[in-house]
PDB file of N, CA, C and O in Angstrom:
ATOM      1  N   UNK A   1      -8.169  -2.010 -14.096  1.00  0.00           N
ATOM      2  CA  UNK A   1      -6.998  -2.548 -13.273  1.00  0.00           C
ATOM      3  C   UNK A   1      -7.498  -3.723 -12.508  1.00  0.00           C
ATOM      4  O   UNK A   1      -8.628  -3.832 -12.033  1.00  0.00           O
ATOM      5  N   UNK A   2      -6.410  -4.700 -12.433  1.00  0.00           N
ATOM      6  CA  UNK A   2      -6.461  -5.995 -11.872  1.00  0.00           C
ATOM      7  C   UNK A   2      -6.833  -5.752 -10.243  1.00  0.00           C
ATOM      8  O   UNK A   2      -6.499  -4.764  -9.589  1.00  0.00           O
ATOM      9  N   UNK A   3      -7.505  -6.751  -9.824  1.00  0.00           N
ATOM     10  CA  UNK A   3      -7.649  -6.943  -8.445  1.00  0.00           C
ATOM     11  C   UNK A   3      -6.641  -7.976  -7.862  1.00  0.00           C
ATOM     12  O   UNK A   3      -6.199  -8.945  -8.479  1.00  0.00           O
ATOM     13  N   UNK A   4      -6.330  -7.609  -6.529  1.00  0.00           N
ATOM     14  CA  UNK A   4      -5.473  -8.491  -5.746  1.00  0.00           C
ATOM     15  C   UNK A   4      -6.189  -8.904  -4.527  1.00  0.00           C
ATOM     16  O   UNK A   4      -7.098  -8.173  -4.134  1.00  0.00           O
ATOM     17  N   UNK A   5      -5.874 -10.090  -3.808  1.00  0.00           N
ATOM     18  CA  UNK A   5      -6.445 -10.233  -2.516  1.00  0.00           C
ATOM     19  C   UNK A   5      -5.120 -10.247  -1.642  1.00  0.00           C
ATOM     20  O   UNK A   5      -4.038 -10.793  -1.861  1.00  0.00           O
ATOM     21  N   UNK A   6      -5.510  -9.553  -0.697  1.00  0.00           N
ATOM     22  CA  UNK A   6      -4.258  -9.483   0.390  1.00  0.00           C
ATOM     23  C   UNK A   6      -4.571 -10.197   1.676  1.00  0.00           C
ATOM     24  O   UNK A   6      -5.639  -9.858   2.185  1.00  0.00           O
ATOM     25  N   UNK A   7      -3.850 -11.142   2.333  1.00  0.00           N
ATOM     26  CA  UNK A   7      -4.184 -11.970   3.423  1.00  0.00           C
ATOM     27  C   UNK A   7      -3.033 -11.644   4.520  1.00  0.00           C
ATOM     28  O   UNK A   7      -1.866 -11.894   4.218  1.00  0.00           O
ATOM     29  N   UNK A   8      -3.277 -11.206   5.520  1.00  0.00           N
ATOM     30  CA  UNK A   8      -2.422 -11.078   6.823  1.00  0.00           C
ATOM     31  C   UNK A   8      -1.968 -12.352   7.250  1.00  0.00           C
ATOM     32  O   UNK A   8      -2.814 -13.194   7.549  1.00  0.00           O
ATOM     33  N   UNK A   9      -0.552 -12.666   7.336  1.00  0.00           N
ATOM     34  CA  UNK A   9      -0.241 -14.040   7.726  1.00  0.00           C
ATOM     35  C   UNK A   9       0.762 -14.095   8.865  1.00  0.00           C
ATOM     36  O   UNK A   9       1.105 -15.137   9.423  1.00  0.00           O
ATOM     37  N   UNK A  10       1.235 -12.784   9.184  1.00  0.00           N
ATOM     38  CA  UNK A  10       2.051 -12.651  10.268  1.00  0.00           C
ATOM     39  C   UNK A  10       1.522 -11.263  11.116  1.00  0.00           C
ATOM     40  O   UNK A  10       0.902 -10.366  10.544  1.00  0.00           O
ATOM     41  N   UNK A  11       1.856 -11.230  12.537  1.00  0.00           N
ATOM     42  CA  UNK A  11       1.209 -10.378  13.296  1.00  0.00           C
ATOM     43  C   UNK A  11       1.885  -9.106  13.307  1.00  0.00           C
ATOM     44  O   UNK A  11       3.112  -9.061  13.215  1.00  0.00           O
ATOM     45  N   UNK A  12       1.288  -8.231  13.396  1.00  0.00           N
ATOM     46  CA  UNK A  12       1.906  -6.746  13.357  1.00  0.00           C
ATOM     47  C   UNK A  12       2.558  -6.399  14.834  1.00  0.00           C
ATOM     48  O   UNK A  12       3.066  -5.296  15.036  1.00  0.00           O
ATOM     49  N   UNK A  13       2.509  -7.392  15.820  1.00  0.00           N
ATOM     50  CA  UNK A  13       3.143  -6.923  17.052  1.00  0.00           C
ATOM     51  C   UNK A  13       4.646  -6.888  17.021  1.00  0.00           C
ATOM     52  O   UNK A  13       5.280  -7.672  16.316  1.00  0.00           O
ATOM     53  N   UNK A  14       5.113  -6.148  17.643  1.00  0.00           N
ATOM     54  CA  UNK A  14       6.775  -5.819  17.674  1.00  0.00           C
ATOM     55  C   UNK A  14       7.091  -5.482  16.242  1.00  0.00           C
ATOM     56  O   UNK A  14       8.045  -6.085  15.750  1.00  0.00           O
ATOM     57  N   UNK A  15       6.464  -4.641  15.517  1.00  0.00           N
ATOM     58  CA  UNK A  15       6.664  -4.249  14.341  1.00  0.00           C
ATOM     59  C   UNK A  15       6.780  -2.790  14.408  1.00  0.00           C
ATOM     60  O   UNK A  15       6.178  -2.302  15.365  1.00  0.00           O
ATOM     61  N   UNK A  16       7.457  -1.880  13.568  1.00  0.00           N
ATOM     62  CA  UNK A  16       7.555  -0.526  13.530  1.00  0.00           C
ATOM     63  C   UNK A  16       6.172  -0.022  13.317  1.00  0.00           C
ATOM     64  O   UNK A  16       5.346  -0.615  12.623  1.00  0.00           O
ATOM     65  N   UNK A  17       5.933   1.195  13.999  1.00  0.00           N
ATOM     66  CA  UNK A  17       4.591   1.842  14.063  1.00  0.00           C
ATOM     67  C   UNK A  17       4.204   1.971  12.316  1.00  0.00           C
ATOM     68  O   UNK A  17       3.127   1.573  11.871  1.00  0.00           O
ATOM     69  N   UNK A  18       5.182   2.535  11.535  1.00  0.00           N
ATOM     70  CA  UNK A  18       4.801   2.593  10.100  1.00  0.00           C
ATOM     71  C   UNK A  18       4.157   1.245   9.568  1.00  0.00           C
ATOM     72  O   UNK A  18       3.138   1.189   8.880  1.00  0.00           O
ATOM     73  N   UNK A  19       4.820   0.302   9.945  1.00  0.00           N
ATOM     74  CA  UNK A  19       4.376  -1.064   9.129  1.00  0.00           C
ATOM     75  C   UNK A  19       2.896  -1.268   9.840  1.00  0.00           C
ATOM     76  O   UNK A  19       2.063  -1.740   9.066  1.00  0.00           O
ATOM     77  N   UNK A  20       2.480  -1.027  11.024  1.00  0.00           N
ATOM     78  CA  UNK A  20       1.297  -1.064  11.749  1.00  0.00           C
ATOM     79  C   UNK A  20       0.244  -0.340  11.029  1.00  0.00           C
ATOM     80  O   UNK A  20      -0.819  -0.836  10.654  1.00  0.00           O
ATOM     81  N   UNK A  21       0.604   0.804  10.876  1.00  0.00           N
ATOM     82  CA  UNK A  21      -0.370   1.812  10.101  1.00  0.00           C
ATOM     83  C   UNK A  21      -0.709   1.500   8.841  1.00  0.00           C
ATOM     84  O   UNK A  21      -1.817   1.812   8.404  1.00  0.00           O
ATOM     85  N   UNK A  22       0.466   0.657   7.888  1.00  0.00           N
ATOM     86  CA  UNK A  22      -0.010   0.211   6.735  1.00  0.00           C
ATOM     87  C   UNK A  22      -0.765  -1.011   6.728  1.00  0.00           C
ATOM     88  O   UNK A  22      -1.444  -1.369   5.766  1.00  0.00           O
ATOM     89  N   UNK A  23      -0.656  -1.605   7.725  1.00  0.00           N
ATOM     90  CA  UNK A  23      -1.610  -2.811   7.502  1.00  0.00           C
ATOM     91  C   UNK A  23      -2.979  -2.312   7.848  1.00  0.00           C
ATOM     92  O   UNK A  23      -3.943  -2.867   7.321  1.00  0.00           O
ATOM     93  N   UNK A  24      -3.171  -1.269   8.723  1.00  0.00           N
ATOM     94  CA  UNK A  24      -4.566  -0.732   8.876  1.00  0.00           C
ATOM     95  C   UNK A  24      -5.118  -0.011   7.690  1.00  0.00           C
ATOM     96  O   UNK A  24      -6.302  -0.063   7.357  1.00  0.00           O
ATOM     97  N   UNK A  25      -4.094   0.731   7.014  1.00  0.00           N
ATOM     98  CA  UNK A  25      -4.632   1.317   5.873  1.00  0.00           C
ATOM     99  C   UNK A  25      -4.847   0.379   4.774  1.00  0.00           C
ATOM    100  O   UNK A  25      -5.394   0.863   3.783  1.00  0.00           O
ATOM    101  N   UNK A  26      -4.528  -0.885   4.735  1.00  0.00           N
ATOM    102  CA  UNK A  26      -4.777  -1.836   3.679  1.00  0.00           C
ATOM    103  C   UNK A  26      -6.053  -2.563   4.143  1.00  0.00           C
ATOM    104  O   UNK A  26      -6.499  -3.446   3.410  1.00  0.00           O
ATOM    105  N   UNK A  27      -6.757  -2.233   5.441  1.00  0.00           N
ATOM    106  CA  UNK A  27      -7.815  -2.925   5.954  1.00  0.00           C
ATOM    107  C   UNK A  27      -7.737  -3.977   6.648  1.00  0.00           C
ATOM    108  O   UNK A  27      -8.764  -4.579   6.960  1.00  0.00           O
ATOM    109  N   UNK A  28      -6.385  -4.450   7.065  1.00  0.00           N
ATOM    110  CA  UNK A  28      -6.132  -5.586   7.660  1.00  0.00           C
ATOM    111  C   UNK A  28      -6.070  -5.433   9.424  1.00  0.00           C
ATOM    112  O   UNK A  28      -5.189  -4.817  10.024  1.00  0.00           O
ATOM    113  N   UNK A  29      -7.023  -6.025   9.950  1.00  0.00           N
ATOM    114  CA  UNK A  29      -7.064  -5.669  11.407  1.00  0.00           C
ATOM    115  C   UNK A  29      -6.816  -6.822  12.251  1.00  0.00           C
ATOM    116  O   UNK A  29      -6.613  -6.610  13.447  1.00  0.00           O
ATOM    117  N   UNK A  30      -6.800  -8.065  11.788  1.00  0.00           N
ATOM    118  CA  UNK A  30      -6.481  -9.424  12.464  1.00  0.00           C
ATOM    119  C   UNK A  30      -5.818 -10.230  11.503  1.00  0.00           C
ATOM    120  O   UNK A  30      -5.778 -10.035  10.288  1.00  0.00           O
ATOM    121  N   UNK A  31      -5.270 -11.209  12.192  1.00  0.00           N
ATOM    122  CA  UNK A  31      -4.436 -12.497  11.570  1.00  0.00           C
ATOM    123  C   UNK A  31      -5.496 -13.067  10.710  1.00  0.00           C
ATOM    124  O   UNK A  31      -6.644 -13.190  11.135  1.00  0.00           O
ATOM    125  N   UNK A  32      -5.099 -13.468   9.343  1.00  0.00           N
ATOM    126  CA  UNK A  32      -6.018 -14.336   8.482  1.00  0.00           C
ATOM    127  C   UNK A  32      -7.041 -13.343   7.867  1.00  0.00           C
ATOM    128  O   UNK A  32      -7.906 -13.804   7.122  1.00  0.00           O
ATOM    129  N   UNK A  33      -7.005 -12.075   8.113  1.00  0.00           N
ATOM    130  CA  UNK A  33      -8.042 -11.285   7.431  1.00  0.00           C
ATOM    131  C   UNK A  33      -7.639 -10.960   6.115  1.00  0.00           C
ATOM    132  O   UNK A  33      -6.469 -10.742   5.800  1.00  0.00           O
ATOM    133  N   UNK A  34      -8.635 -10.927   5.324  1.00  0.00           N
ATOM    134  CA  UNK A  34      -8.339 -10.731   3.828  1.00  0.00           C
ATOM    135  C   UNK A  34      -9.162  -9.740   2.923  1.00  0.00           C
ATOM    136  O   UNK A  34     -10.391  -9.737   2.984  1.00  0.00           O
ATOM    137  N   UNK A  35      -8.545  -8.991   2.175  1.00  0.00           N
ATOM    138  CA  UNK A  35      -9.354  -7.851   1.544  1.00  0.00           C
ATOM    139  C   UNK A  35      -8.911  -8.015  -0.020  1.00  0.00           C
ATOM    140  O   UNK A  35      -7.790  -8.310  -0.434  1.00  0.00           O
ATOM    141  N   UNK A  36     -10.048  -7.754  -0.751  1.00  0.00           N
ATOM    142  CA  UNK A  36      -9.832  -7.763  -2.231  1.00  0.00           C
ATOM    143  C   UNK A  36      -9.754  -6.078  -2.332  1.00  0.00           C
ATOM    144  O   UNK A  36     -10.457  -5.293  -1.697  1.00  0.00           O
ATOM    145  N   UNK A  37      -8.611  -5.716  -3.393  1.00  0.00           N
ATOM    146  CA  UNK A  37      -8.524  -4.386  -3.560  1.00  0.00           C
ATOM    147  C   UNK A  37      -7.803  -4.014  -5.023  1.00  0.00           C
ATOM    148  O   UNK A  37      -6.872  -4.722  -5.407  1.00  0.00           O
ATOM    149  N   UNK A  38      -8.169  -3.108  -5.666  1.00  0.00           N
ATOM    150  CA  UNK A  38      -7.568  -2.776  -6.880  1.00  0.00           C
ATOM    151  C   UNK A  38      -6.053  -2.497  -6.975  1.00  0.00           C
ATOM    152  O   UNK A  38      -5.532  -1.642  -6.259  1.00  0.00           O
ATOM    153  N   UNK A  39      -5.430  -3.146  -7.766  1.00  0.00           N
ATOM    154  CA  UNK A  39      -3.814  -3.129  -7.818  1.00  0.00           C
ATOM    155  C   UNK A  39      -3.380  -1.808  -8.328  1.00  0.00           C
ATOM    156  O   UNK A  39      -2.892  -1.770  -9.458  1.00  0.00           O
ATOM    157  N   UNK A  40      -3.490  -0.776  -7.674  1.00  0.00           N
ATOM    158  CA  UNK A  40      -3.010   0.818  -7.856  1.00  0.00           C
ATOM    159  C   UNK A  40      -1.587   0.756  -7.682  1.00  0.00           C
ATOM    160  O   UNK A  40      -1.156  -0.267  -7.149  1.00  0.00           O
ATOM    161  N   UNK A  41      -0.739   1.678  -8.038  1.00  0.00           N
ATOM    162  CA  UNK A  41       0.428   1.938  -7.688  1.00  0.00           C
ATOM    163  C   UNK A  41       0.666   2.003  -6.127  1.00  0.00           C
ATOM    164  O   UNK A  41       1.531   1.437  -5.460  1.00  0.00           O
ATOM    165  N   UNK A  42      -0.307   2.821  -5.749  1.00  0.00           N
ATOM    166  CA  UNK A  42      -0.327   3.406  -4.203  1.00  0.00           C
ATOM    167  C   UNK A  42      -0.573   1.875  -3.249  1.00  0.00           C
ATOM    168  O   UNK A  42       0.120   1.631  -2.260  1.00  0.00           O
ATOM    169  N   UNK A  43      -1.438   1.139  -3.643  1.00  0.00           N
ATOM    170  CA  UNK A  43      -1.677  -0.243  -2.971  1.00  0.00           C
ATOM    171  C   UNK A  43      -0.463  -1.065  -3.122  1.00  0.00           C
ATOM    172  O   UNK A  43      -0.011  -1.682  -2.158  1.00  0.00           O
ATOM    173  N   UNK A  44       0.065  -1.101  -4.238  1.00  0.00           N
ATOM    174  CA  UNK A  44       1.160  -2.046  -4.593  1.00  0.00           C
ATOM    175  C   UNK A  44       2.472  -1.479  -3.686  1.00  0.00           C
ATOM    176  O   UNK A  44       3.329  -2.296  -3.348  1.00  0.00           O
ATOM    177  N   UNK A  45       2.583  -0.299  -3.366  1.00  0.00           N
ATOM    178  CA  UNK A  45       3.680   0.251  -2.554  1.00  0.00           C
ATOM    179  C   UNK A  45       3.654   0.010  -1.235  1.00  0.00           C
ATOM    180  O   UNK A  45       4.622  -0.272  -0.528  1.00  0.00           O
ATOM    181  N   UNK A  46       2.123   0.166  -0.795  1.00  0.00           N
ATOM    182  CA  UNK A  46       1.860  -0.320   0.561  1.00  0.00           C
ATOM    183  C   UNK A  46       2.208  -1.679   0.748  1.00  0.00           C
ATOM    184  O   UNK A  46       2.955  -1.979   1.679  1.00  0.00           O
ATOM    185  N   UNK A  47       1.737  -2.579  -0.058  1.00  0.00           N
ATOM    186  CA  UNK A  47       1.966  -4.245  -0.031  1.00  0.00           C
ATOM    187  C   UNK A  47       3.489  -4.176   0.025  1.00  0.00           C
ATOM    188  O   UNK A  47       3.939  -4.770   1.005  1.00  0.00           O
ATOM    189  N   UNK A  48       4.325  -3.659  -0.697  1.00  0.00           N
ATOM    190  CA  UNK A  48       5.706  -3.705  -0.803  1.00  0.00           C
ATOM    191  C   UNK A  48       6.392  -3.699   0.465  1.00  0.00           C
ATOM    192  O   UNK A  48       7.352  -4.409   0.766  1.00  0.00           O
ATOM    193  N   UNK A  49       5.741  -2.722   1.280  1.00  0.00           N
ATOM    194  CA  UNK A  49       6.084  -2.069   2.769  1.00  0.00           C
ATOM    195  C   UNK A  49       5.978  -3.249   3.745  1.00  0.00           C
ATOM    196  O   UNK A  49       6.829  -3.445   4.612  1.00  0.00           O
ATOM    197  N   UNK A  50       4.849  -4.062   3.561  1.00  0.00           N
ATOM    198  CA  UNK A  50       4.605  -5.069   4.504  1.00  0.00           C
ATOM    199  C   UNK A  50       4.684  -6.474   3.991  1.00  0.00           C
ATOM    200  O   UNK A  50       4.106  -7.368   4.608  1.00  0.00           O
ATOM    201  N   UNK A  51       5.462  -6.760   2.743  1.00  0.00           N
ATOM    202  CA  UNK A  51       5.295  -8.053   2.295  1.00  0.00           C
ATOM    203  C   UNK A  51       5.580  -9.148   2.906  1.00  0.00           C
ATOM    204  O   UNK A  51       5.105 -10.231   2.563  1.00  0.00           O
ATOM    205  N   UNK A  52       6.599  -8.954   4.134  1.00  0.00           N
ATOM    206  CA  UNK A  52       6.830  -9.995   4.798  1.00  0.00           C
ATOM    207  C   UNK A  52       5.726 -10.409   5.812  1.00  0.00           C
ATOM    208  O   UNK A  52       5.870 -11.430   6.484  1.00  0.00           O
ATOM    209  N   UNK A  53       4.690  -9.669   5.919  1.00  0.00           N
ATOM    210  CA  UNK A  53       3.544  -9.934   6.852  1.00  0.00           C
ATOM    211  C   UNK A  53       2.248 -10.187   6.094  1.00  0.00           C
ATOM    212  O   UNK A  53       1.239 -10.385   6.772  1.00  0.00           O
ATOM    213  N   UNK A  54       2.170 -10.202   4.960  1.00  0.00           N
ATOM    214  CA  UNK A  54       1.198 -10.446   3.953  1.00  0.00           C
ATOM    215  C   UNK A  54       1.523 -11.573   2.949  1.00  0.00           C
ATOM    216  O   UNK A  54       2.654 -11.880   2.572  1.00  0.00           O
ATOM    217  N   UNK A  55       0.250 -12.193   2.542  1.00  0.00           N
ATOM    218  CA  UNK A  55       0.129 -13.082   1.327  1.00  0.00           C
ATOM    219  C   UNK A  55      -0.592 -12.438   0.235  1.00  0.00           C
ATOM    220  O   UNK A  55      -1.704 -11.932   0.382  1.00  0.00           O
ATOM    221  N   UNK A  56       0.055 -12.462  -0.860  1.00  0.00           N
ATOM    222  CA  UNK A  56      -0.780 -11.588  -2.084  1.00  0.00           C
ATOM    223  C   UNK A  56      -1.120 -12.514  -3.236  1.00  0.00           C
ATOM    224  O   UNK A  56      -0.229 -13.250  -3.660  1.00  0.00           O
ATOM    225  N   UNK A  57      -2.362 -12.545  -3.796  1.00  0.00           N
ATOM    226  CA  UNK A  57      -2.869 -13.529  -4.706  1.00  0.00           C
ATOM    227  C   UNK A  57      -3.554 -12.680  -5.791  1.00  0.00           C
ATOM    228  O   UNK A  57      -4.364 -11.852  -5.374  1.00  0.00           O
ATOM    229  N   UNK A  58      -3.360 -12.755  -7.093  1.00  0.00           N
ATOM    230  CA  UNK A  58      -4.301 -11.859  -8.121  1.00  0.00           C
ATOM    231  C   UNK A  58      -5.684 -12.835  -8.256  1.00  0.00           C
ATOM    232  O   UNK A  58      -5.797 -14.060  -8.265  1.00  0.00           O
ATOM    233  N   UNK A  59      -6.542 -11.899  -8.343  1.00  0.00           N
ATOM    234  CA  UNK A  59      -8.041 -12.484  -8.477  1.00  0.00           C
ATOM    235  C   UNK A  59      -8.278 -12.172  -9.932  1.00  0.00           C
ATOM    236  O   UNK A  59      -7.913 -11.127 -10.470  1.00  0.00           O
ATOM    237  N   UNK A  60      -8.909 -13.146 -10.521  1.00  0.00           N
ATOM    238  CA  UNK A  60      -9.405 -13.409 -11.974  1.00  0.00           C
ATOM    239  C   UNK A  60     -10.629 -12.899 -12.076  1.00  0.00           C
ATOM    240  O   UNK A  60     -11.244 -12.979 -13.140  1.00  0.00           O
TER     241      UNK A  60
END
């Protein structure tokens, strides 16, 4: 599987609870926090839920 790098670029404040929980599940706790994860269908679905709050880059 490919790896992706997820960086939180917007705050989770004033967002629905589901989006806050998704950020936590992705391992993003603070602004500008970055995580490298495998690009599984489950992770890509979570990223799609919060795509307006994060930046996604492919890692080679």
